[in-house]
N, C-alpha and C positions, 0 to 999 in steps of 0.2 A: 742453532747456537749463535750464528753471528748476529742474529737480531737481538739477543739478549746482551751481547757485549756492547752493541751500539746503545742500548738503553743505559747500561752502566756508565759508558763513556759520556753519556748526556747527563749524568748526575744521579740516576736511580740506583739505589743501594739493593733493593730487594731482589732483583734479578740475578745479582752475583751468588745468592743462596743456591740458585738453580744450577749455575755454573759449577759450583763447589760440589753439589750432589752429583752431577754428571761426571766430574773428572776426579774425585776423591778416591775412588777404588782403583781406577787405572793408574793414577799417579802413584798409590801405595805400592801397587804390583811393581811398577817400573823401578821406583826407588829401592825397594826391598831387593829386587834382583840385582840392581846395580850396586848398592851398598853391602848386600849381605848381612844385614842386621835390621831385625824388625824394630827396635826401639828408635834406631837412627832414621829408619824410613818414615815412622810415624811423625817424628819432629821434622823431617825434611818436607814432608806433604805440607804440613800447616805453614812452614816459612815459605814455601814455594806459592801456595795459594794466597798468602799475604802479599808477597812480592808481586804476583801477577795483579792483584787488585790495585796496589799502589802505582803500578806502572801501566795500567790498562789503556791509559790515554795515549801510550806510546805505540800500541798495537795498530797495524796497519794491514788490511786484508789482502796483502800480496801473497801471503800464505795462510793456510787455515789457522784459526785460533788454537786448535789442537796442537798444530806443529809449533806455534809461538810458545804455547805452555810447556811443551816437552823440551824446547830449548832452554828455557828458564830452568826446569827440573834438571836437565843435564848439567848445566853450568854449576848449579847449586850442589849437586851430588859430587861433581869434581872437586869443588871447593872443600866439602865434607871429608873425601878421601884424603886430599893433600893435608888437611888440618889433622886428621887421624894419623897420617905417616909422620908429620912433625912431631906430634905429641908421642908417638911411639918411639921415635929416635931419642927425643929428650928423656923419657922414662928410662930408656936402656942406657943413657949416659949416666943418669942419677943412680939407678939401681940395676946393675947389670945381672943380678940373680933372677932366676925365673919366678914368675908370679903364679899364684894359684888363680884359677879361673873363678870369676864371680858367678853368681847364680844366673845373671843374665846371659853371660858368655855361654854357660853350659846349655841354657834354654836355646839360645840361637844356634849353637853347634849341632844341637839335636834336631832343630826344625830345618837347618840348612845343609845338613850333612848327608847330601846325595851326591852321587859321582857327577852330575852335571854342575851342581853348586860348587863343589870343590874345584872343579876345572874352570869354571867361570871366575872364581876367586883368584886364580892364577894368571888371568889374562890381564892385560893393561886395562885401565878404565875405559879408554877409547873404543878398544875392542870389544869389551863387555857391553858397552853401550850399543854398538851395532847390532849385536846378537840379540840383545833384550828388546831393542826397538822392532827388529824385523820378525823374530821368532815369537816372543811373548807378547809384544804390543800389536803385532801384525801391521806394522807401517809399511807403506810402499816405499821404493827407492827415492821416488820424488819428495815425499814427505820428510824422509831421513835426510835427503840433501838439504832441505829448507831448515831442518833442526840444527844440522852440523854446519850450515853455512858453506858447503862444497857442491861441487857439480855431481850429477847423478851417477855418470860413468866411474868417477873416482870412489864414490861410495860402493857402488857394486863391485869394483876391483878389490877395494879394502875389505868389504865383506866375504868375498870368496876366499881370500888369504887367511881371514880370521876363522872361517869354517874349517879349512884345512888344519890350521893350528889347533883348534878345539878338538877336532876329531882325532888328531894324533895324540893329544893329551888324554882324552877318554879311552882310546884303545890301550894306551900304557897303563892306565889306571885300571881298566877291567881286564887286562891281560888277555886280549884277544876276543872279548865278547863282541859280537857284531850288532850290538843293540843300537848304536848310533854310528852312522857312516857319513862321509862327506856328501854321498850322493843323495841320501835322504834329507839332510840338512839344506843342501843346494836346492832340492825341489822347492822349498819355501821361497826361493828367489823369484820365481814365477816368470 
């Protein structure tokens, strides 16, 4: 992948298509898990890939291109979440009555309304990001540290705390079902 990046940095446009092809699906999975909304995830992926292309000259191979791209995606998704929260507060101030769900919201709720998705939506964005990167995207702690700009030990410690928090939420949700345990999720830690 790095050779394609170098070619794009040298002014070739065509290799970026291969980069997009390689990362479009993983980026969509990541964004949809982090944002919890399929339509927002699709938009986010397009914007992230455009941002990456526009800023590819700034990429330096100190970390993998994948880590660099996930870092862009993480910050973009945080921005989307913050914007959504601001809009929600504004709508609440303007119209405090309850809104009916749009067809898109009903579809998203049906697609993402599983115990894990509900629990993930209740976590802070930073906590959700740790879980999505580690469990769903199977990133190493070193890669996660590069994406988050933190040291590896700090990422491991925060991940463990988040696993315990998520496990408690899932157990409360499932009223004692032993489907998810902190031990099984911590095994992903390797």
